[in-house]
C-alpha positions in Angstrom: -0.1 -0.2 -0.2 1.8 3.5 -1.2 1.4 6.3 1.1 3.0 9.8 0.7 3.1 11.7 3.7 3.5 15.6 3.5 2.5 18.7 5.7 3.3 17.8 9.1 1.7 20.2 11.6 0.6 20.5 15.0 -3.3 21.4 16.9 -3.7 22.4 20.2 -6.9 20.5 21.2 -8.0 21.4 24.4 -4.3 21.0 26.0 -3.7 18.3 23.9 -1.1 18.3 20.8 -2.3 16.8 17.9 0.0 15.9 14.9 -1.8 16.2 12.0 -0.5 14.9 8.6 -2.0 15.2 4.8 -1.1 11.7 3.0 -2.2 10.3 0.2 -3.9 6.1 0.2 -3.6 3.8 -2.9 -7.2 2.4 -3.3 -9.3 1.2 -6.2 -11.8 2.8 -8.6 -14.9 1.7 -9.9 -13.5 0.0 -12.6 -10.9 -1.6 -10.5 -7.9 0.1 -11.2 -5.4 1.6 -8.7 -5.6 5.0 -7.8 -4.7 7.4 -5.1 -7.0 9.7 -2.8 -5.9 12.0 0.0 -6.5 11.4 3.6 -6.0 13.4 7.1 -4.2 11.8 10.1 -4.5 13.2 13.3 -2.2 11.3 16.3 -2.6 12.2 20.1 0.4 11.9 22.2 1.8 8.8 23.2 4.0 6.1 21.4 1.5 3.7 21.5 0.4 1.1 20.1 -3.1 2.9 20.2 -6.5 2.4 19.1 -7.4 4.2 15.9 -10.8 5.5 14.1 -11.6 5.8 11.1 -14.0 8.9 10.1 -15.8 8.6 6.6 -17.1 12.0 5.3 -20.9 13.0 4.6 -21.9 14.0 1.2 -20.4 17.4 1.6 -17.1 16.0 1.5 -13.7 17.4 3.2 -13.5 20.4 1.0 -14.6 24.0 1.2 -18.5 22.6 1.4 -18.0 20.3 4.3 -20.5 20.1 7.3 -18.1 20.3 9.5 -18.6 17.3 11.2 -16.2 15.2 10.3 -13.3 17.6 12.0 -15.6 18.0 14.7 -15.5 14.3 15.7 -12.2 13.9 15.0 -11.4 16.5 17.2 -13.6 15.1 19.8 -12.0 11.6 19.5 -8.3 12.5 19.5 -8.9 14.2 22.7 -9.8 11.2 24.0 -6.7 9.4 23.0 -7.9 7.8 19.4 -5.4 7.9 16.5 -8.0 9.3 13.8 -7.7 9.0 9.6 -10.0 10.5 7.7 -10.0 9.6 4.0 -11.4 12.0 1.3 -13.2 10.3 -1.5 -14.3 13.0 -3.2 -12.0 15.8 -4.0 -9.9 13.7 -6.4 -12.7 12.3 -8.3 -14.5 15.6 -9.5 -16.8 16.1 -6.4 -14.7 18.7 -4.2 -17.8 20.4 -3.7 -19.9 17.5 -2.7 -22.7 15.3 -3.9 -25.3 16.5 -1.8 -27.3 18.2 -4.7 -26.0 16.3 -7.6 -28.5 14.0 -8.9 -26.4 13.0 -12.3 -25.2 9.3 -12.6 -21.4 10.8 -12.1 -22.3 10.6 -8.1 -22.6 6.6 -8.3 -18.7 6.9 -8.8 -18.2 7.9 -5.2 -21.4 5.7 -4.2 -21.3 4.4 -0.6 -20.9 0.7 -1.5 -17.9 1.7 -3.5 -16.6 4.0 -0.6 -15.9 0.7 1.3 -13.4 0.0 -0.8 -11.6 3.5 0.3 -12.5 2.7 3.8 -10.5 -0.8 3.7 -7.2 0.5 1.5 -7.2 3.0 4.5 -7.7 0.2 7.0 -4.5 -1.3 5.4 -2.9 1.8 6.0 -3.4 2.3 9.3 -2.1 -1.3 10.4 1.1 -0.2 8.7 1.9 2.6 11.2 3.9 1.6 14.3 2.0 3.4 16.9 -1.5 1.9 16.0 -2.8 -1.4 17.5 -3.6 -3.4 14.4 -6.4 -5.1 16.4 -7.9 -2.0 18.0 -9.2 -0.2 14.8 -12.9 1.3 14.6 -14.9 2.6 11.7 -17.6 5.4 11.7 -19.0 7.7 9.3 -22.2 10.0 9.2 -25.1 10.2 6.4 -23.4 9.3 3.1 -20.2 8.7 5.3 -22.8 6.3 7.9 -24.1 4.3 4.7 -20.6 3.6 3.5 -19.9 2.4 7.3 -22.6 -0.1 6.9 -22.0 -1.0 3.5 -18.2 -1.7 4.7 -19.7 -3.7 7.8 -22.1 -5.7 6.3 -21.3 -9.7 6.3 -20.6 -10.9 2.9 -22.8 -13.7 1.7 -19.9 -15.5 0.0 -16.4 -15.3 -0.2 -16.4 -14.2 -3.6 -17.8 -10.7 -2.9 -15.6 -7.7 -3.2 -13.9 -6.9 0.2 -15.2 -10.1 1.4 -11.2 -11.2 2.7 -10.9 -7.7 4.7 -14.3 -7.7 6.2 -13.8 -10.8 7.8 -10.5 -9.6 9.3 -11.4 -5.8 9.1 -12.7 -3.5 11.9 -13.1 -4.3 15.4 -16.8 -2.1 15.8 -18.2 0.7 13.9 -20.6 3.8 14.5 -23.1 4.8 11.5 -24.4 8.2 12.3 -27.6 9.1 10.6 -27.0 6.7 7.4 -29.9 5.7 4.8 -31.2 1.9 6.3 -33.7 1.9 3.2 -30.7 0.7 1.0 -29.8 -2.5 0.2 -27.2 -4.1 2.5 -26.5 -7.7 2.0 -30.1 -9.4 1.8 -31.3 -6.6 3.9 -33.7 -4.1 1.7 -36.8 -1.6 2.0 -39.3 -1.8 0.0 -40.7 0.9 -2.1 -43.2 1.4 -5.3 -41.4 0.1 -8.2 -39.7 3.1 -9.6 -40.8 5.4 -6.8 -39.4 8.1 -4.5 -41.1 8.3 -1.2 -41.5 6.5 1.9 -41.0 2.5 2.4 -43.9 0.7 2.7 -42.1 -2.6 3.8 -38.7 -4.2 5.0 -37.0 -7.9 3.8 -34.1 -9.8 5.1 -31.5 -9.5 7.8 -28.9 -7.0 8.4 -25.7 -9.2 9.2 -22.9 -7.0 10.8 -19.2 -8.4 11.0 -18.8 -6.4 14.3 -20.8 -4.5 16.6 -22.9 -1.6 15.1 -24.1 1.4 16.7 -26.6 3.7 14.9 -27.5 7.1 16.4 -30.0 9.0 14.5 -32.6 12.0 15.0 -36.3 11.6 15.4 -37.0 14.4 12.7 -34.6 13.4 10.3 -36.1 13.9 7.3 -33.4 13.0 4.8 -32.7 9.4 6.3 -35.6 8.4 8.4 -35.1 6.6 11.6 -37.9 4.2 11.1 -35.7 2.1 8.4 -32.9 2.3 11.0 -35.2 0.7 13.9 -36.5 -1.9 11.5 -33.2 -3.0 10.5 -31.5 -2.8 14.2 -34.9 -5.0 15.4 -34.0 -7.7 12.5 -30.1 -7.9 13.3 -30.8 -8.5 17.0 -33.3 -11.2 16.5 -31.0 -13.0 14.4 -28.5 -12.4 16.9 -26.2 -10.1 15.1 -24.9 -7.2 17.4 -26.8 -3.9 16.2 -27.9 -1.2 18.5 -29.5 2.2 17.9 -30.5 5.4 19.6 -33.1 7.6 18.4 -32.9 11.2 19.7 -36.2 13.0 19.8 -36.7 15.8 17.9 -32.9 15.8 16.0 -32.4 16.5 12.5 -30.0 15.5 10.0 -26.3 16.2 10.7 -27.5 16.8 14.7 -23.6 16.9 15.7 -23.0 19.7 13.2 -22.6 23.1 14.8 -24.8 24.7 11.9 -28.0 26.1 12.2 -31.3 24.3 11.5 -31.9 24.5 7.7 -33.9 23.3 5.0 -32.4 23.2 1.4 -34.8 22.4 -1.6 -31.7 21.4 -3.7 -30.5 18.5 -1.7 -30.8 14.8 -3.2 -33.7 13.3 -0.8 -35.1 9.6 -1.6 -37.4 10.0 1.1 -39.1 13.0 -0.4 -42.0 12.2 -3.1 -40.6 15.0 -5.0 -36.8 13.5 -4.9 -35.2 16.8 -3.3 -35.2 18.6 -0.1 -34.1 17.6 3.2 -33.5 19.7 6.8 -29.9 19.7 8.7 -29.2 21.6 11.5 -27.0 20.3 15.0 -28.9 20.0 18.6 -26.7 20.2 21.3 -28.2 17.8 23.6 -27.9 15.3 20.6 -24.6 16.0 20.3 -23.5 16.1 23.9 -25.1 12.3 24.3 -23.8 11.3 21.3 -20.1 12.0 22.1 -21.0 9.9 25.4 -22.2 7.0 23.6 -19.8 6.9 20.8 -16.8 6.9 23.6 -18.4 4.7 25.7 -19.1 2.2 22.6 -15.7 2.4 21.3 -14.2 2.1 24.9 -16.2 -1.5 25.6 -15.1 -2.6 21.8 -11.4 -1.1 21.4 -10.3 -1.0 25.0 -8.5 2.1 26.5 -7.5 3.8 23.7 -4.1 4.4 25.3 -2.1 1.5 26.3 -1.6 3.1 30.1 
């Protein structure tokens, strides 16, 4: 796995000094050819071996239009002793401004199922770092990155599936923030009228995860509805797969952002009868609770971030 490091700087984060590196990671594009994508690495003080968490960005990317949520989580988690890696799936693939309002087929080049390959390429990179504990690496993402997380964690149905080998020896645990649980994931799927956008009317199959998974979502989310995630988690638990969920009353999509609540009619939204329009915005109470939930969850499944 080739990597190129550059731009080593320091960030002061509430008394914790984190070294931040910009680098590139070798992954594969939709045609299966090797390509490089940028990534950002944050390392807290300590020689290690340290637990690490990978953060997959949302549909706004990590560029100038970013929601800010990925970096907010990165700062929070590095303060708690975790190494953080944030791959950028968009900027070198022609989507530096994100895909939140882009309905064209070109957005399929960075579809969540395809971004799962970026996650596993980045996992291989993390495992080469001498200060990272190779067996204690978690995954998380919000919205587009949340669905990427679900795609990366779904149990392969056969060893011939893409990423089957990587998944079976992959992430120790994962957190999906307000993902689209109405997507097809393994043999789990939500059912809509043929060829139509709008609300789901039925569900089929079981979401099977390769490792413990936590879903956090807002009850008032009109972009990626909470109900499909409840159904997904219920079906998984009944089949003895470790999926848990917490729903925040009154919280909208991107409740973990620091942005005001805003309805944007241009956002591509499969849950809307028109296929467009969604509300996003931060919720201070949901954010504070989600930080506690995420730190506790990764603490249970990755162990203490620092070895001491």
